[in-house]
Residue, then its C-alpha position, 0 to 999 in steps of 0.5 A: m175850598e176857597t170861594f171866589e170871594t174869599l180868595v179875592r179877599t185874601e189877596f187884595a185889601p185896597k185902602n180906597t175905592y179903586l176903580n182904575t184897573a184900566s190904568t193899573g191893576l192892583l197887585p195880589a198879596r202873593t205877588v208882592t211877597a214873591m217880588r220882595a223875596a226876589v229883591e232880597s235874594v239879590a241884596a243878599g248876593q244869592p239871586a233867585d232863578m227868576f228866569a224860571d219865573v219868566e217861563a212859568a209866566r209864559s206858560s200861564f199866559a198861554r193857558l189863559v189865552g188858549v195857545p201852546e207856550r211855544r207861540v208866546a213871546a215874553g217882553a215888556s211893551v206892546a209898542v215894541y211888539s207893534g213895531l216888530i209886526a210893522a217891520s215885517l210888512p212890505p213897503g206900501a202895505e195897507v194897515l187897517t186900524a180903528e180911529a183913536d185907538f191906543s197909540s202903542v198899537v197904531t203909531p209904529f205903523h205910522v212911523r214906518g213912513d212907507l205903509k198905507v195906514r187907514a183908520v175907520p170907526l171901530e164899528r166899521i172895521a170888519e166891513s172896511v177890510r178889502s182885498g188890498t188890506a195886509l193887516v188889521a190892527v185893533s184893540a179888543a177893548q178900547s182904552a178911552d171908553g171900553r167899546i169892544a171890537g167885533l172880533d169874530a166879524i173882523r177875523e172872518a173879514a180878514r180871512e176872506h180878503g187874505a189879511r192878517t190880524y193883530i189884536d191888542a188885548s191889553q184892556a181885555a186879557g184877564w176879564l174877557p175870555l179870548n181865544a188867541d188861536a183865532y188871530d195871527y198876532v195877539s199882544s197884551v201888557a199884563f199890568k192892567w187886568l192881568v194884575c201883574p207888575r209893570g214890565v211884563a207883556f206878551l205876544v202870541v204868534p202863529e205856529d209858523l212865527g208869522g213871517l216876523t224877523p226878530v229885529f231886536a234879538g239878543w242873547v235871550a232869543g237864542e235856542t240855548p240862551w246861555d250859549s248865545c251871549y257872545g257874537p251873533v246868535e248862531e241859532l235863534a229859538h225855534s219858538a216865539r221865544r226868538f221874539d223875547e225881550s231881555p226880561s224885567l226879572f223882578a216883574y216876572a218874579g211877581a207876574r207868575h203868581s198873578l197869572e196863577l191867581l187868575e187861572e185859579l179864579g177863572v177868566r169867565r168867573v172874573r168876567d161875570h163878576d166884573l160885568a155885573l158891577a159895570d152894569r150896576f154902575r150903568a143903571g145908576l148913571l141912567e137913574r141920575g141922568h148921565e148917559p155912558v158911552p155905549a159899550p155893552g159887555s164891557s168892564i169899562v164904563s166911560v161917561p162923557g163930560l165928567g172926566r173933569f171930576q177925576s181929581e175931586l173924586s180922588r180926594a174923596g178916596v175914589e180912583v177913576s180916570d179922565r180919558a178924552g174928557n170921559l170919566r172912566a171907571a173900570f171894574h175888576l175882581y177885587n171890586t164890590p157893589d159897595d164900590v159902585d155905590r160909593l162912586l155913584d154917591v160921590l159923583p157930582g151932578 
């Protein structure tokens, strides 16, 4: 039986010190193999059934976040799903967001023009929900610095005041155990911590479909898609599939295998692995006189003022990000303590 470590070594072999999963996750070997086979099948004039891959990926994501697959829509972009939710709100509805949250989460609510969008510090989201709040929209983990939202408190405050909740899990799904059933809507791209190709995203909706109108419905949104190709779709899917975007098939051909790998490894084991590395980096920073942004329990570590060294570190073979002036390091399943120590060794100052 393969251990966590041997399975990871089989699937990943980075040629540098890669600590940038918060930007893009590495692809497992099995995913690369599957995508290559899919591309070659089309080149040979014998296309593989990649729609089956979409359904397998949907099912796998549903298991990872603890909901039935009928509640999961498959698409390509969080911004599209944020726009879908924004379109469902009545004029004048109040949307509560976190200050400086990721733009794909919040911008669709602003461009409506007739919604009241209120932004407060992340730590004050729960206490800021009020009787007039229609929706709370927030990232589970902040892209810029890794701070984790108080999701339990947000859920309870929203329930108390009759507001819906919309959680973007793009910087959390794959390492932070998440019960999507606890919220009205949960979206996530899959090319970060879910180690999928770009072009894959998911939306979880309530059993009653959350009052959403499938404003971008195409043939894939039909209850029987291949009978829904011409003229208006006569019968929309009875499940969240009515909110599907026409899928990026080559991406989904790989995604099903990435998600299966995470199921094999187990998100809780991934979390424990990732947090141990993040804590090692935080301790090393403090020893060197650097104070990271407080983000306990996060796999993302951001250090104010050091983002300017990103290019220098890249030339040294260490990949991190410069976000809002912070040096952002993201630790995931394929990283090791040696990666942490390498970053600390080459970090200027």
